[in-house]
N, C-alpha and C positions, 0 to 999 in steps of 0.2 A: 323685350330683347326675344323672336320669335324663336325656340324652334321645338325642331321635327320633336312628336310625340316627345314633349315636353323631355329631350335629352340633355345634355348643356355638350355640345362636342368640347376634348381639354386634351392635352398631349398629354402620357404619359406622367416624360415629368412632370404639368403642371399642378397631375396630378396627385405627387407624387410630397411635388412643395405643401398643397394644402393637407395632407395626412399628419406632414411637419408640425407646418403653426400648428394641427388643434392639439399631436398631442402637446406638442409650446406650452397652450395657451389650460390643456388641463389638471397637468403635471405639475409644469412650476408659476406659470403666473396665476392663475387663479389662485391654490394652496399660498402663493404672497399677498393674495389681494385679501383673503380669509383674514391673513395673520395681523393684516393694516389696519384691515374693520378692529378685528381682538384692541392691541395696543390703542389703538386711539379712540379705542370704548374706557380704559381707562383712567381716561381725560375729565374725567364727566358728563355734564351736557350738552346731551349729542344738540342736539338744537343750536347750538349754535359753536361746534366744532370743528373748526374746517381742514382736521386732518380724516375724521371722519367722512363729514362732505366729499373728498376728495376720491374717498380712497370704495366709498359705495360707488362714485361716479366711477369707475373704473373696472366695478366691478362690474356695471348695466355694460359701458361695450365690451369686457372682456366676453360673458357673456353673449351677448349678440352677436358677438365674432363667428364663439363656438356655435355659436344654433346659422349664423348664413356660411360658416363650415359644412360643415353635416347636409344641411337640406344639398348646399354643391353637390357633393361626393356622391348624393342618396341618386344626384339626378343625371347625376355625371355618362356621358360618352368616351370615357377612353380608348383615345387611337392612338396603340401603337407601327407608327411610322416604322419605323425599323422589320416588323416584319410583312409586310408589305412586298410585293413583288412592283421594283421601280416599269411602271409602263410610258416615265416620262412624262406623262398627264401633272397638273398639275391639283393639287387635294389639302386636305386642312391637314397638315401636321407636315407637310413640307419645307423643307428648305427651295427658293429661289432666285435667283440672279438675274437682272432685269437691263437692258437698257435704254436713258431714256430719248426716246430719238432727236429732239428737243435741240438738246445740251450736250448730251453724248455725253452727259451722268451713268455710267453706275453704280448700282443698290443690290443686297445679297439682302432679303426678307423673309422673317421662318411663317408662316400661316400658322397661327395659335390661336384658343380659347379668346374671353375678353377677360382673364384674371391674367394671363399670364402674358398681352400685349403692352409691351416698351417698346412707343417710336424708339429711344432714345439707344435701344436693343437692337435697333434692326426686328424689335421683333413685332408681326401688325394681328390683327385679333382678324380674324373670321368673315365678320359682319361692316370691317373695310372695304367704301372704295375700291382701295389699291386692287384688296385680296377678291372681293366677290364680280371681279372683272377678271383676273387671271382663275380663278378654278376653270377645272377642266378643259383647261389652253395646256400645249404644250408647247418645246424648245422650238421656235424658232418661230414661232405665228407673232404677229400682231395686234399689238390690245389697246385699245381706244376707249382710257375712262377721263372720267369726267371730274374733274381738279376742282378745287371757289379759283381757283387762276386757270379754269379753261380747260377745256379737250386736250390729255397728252397721250403719245406713240409714246406706246415702249413695246421692246425687242425682248422675247426668255431667252435664253443666252441658253442656262441651265436649269433643271430639276434633280433636287436631291432629298432624296429616301432617308437624314440620315439624324 
């Protein structure tokens, strides 16, 4: 992933979710794992203690995730699109409604950071082909985007900064 000046674009909602996960991992999950390790130690030989080995593995995953979240938040360029003036242009964080010119299907997508992307929830990464093709375009524009199935033409129907 290439970022400008090593900043990671993130919506306000995305940053809040990462902070919530960080608080959970540090205040609930980490102490729980430490207690599990202490309990497992009481069962004797640690080399063949499956509970101990499992708890240590969970500890590694937890600590790794904590470091990953802290690194992302330290590099985050948090964008609150609701505080920007809606000039009708497609930008990071906006919600855009588009119509496939071939099938006439209408889709609504929010353009978000990689961590927030979830295609099933119509949240697409800023680095996805669709988002890259839509950025800086505006309502009424026709955009041609290369997809695995070939080129697809989309008309931008609406741009919201919500």
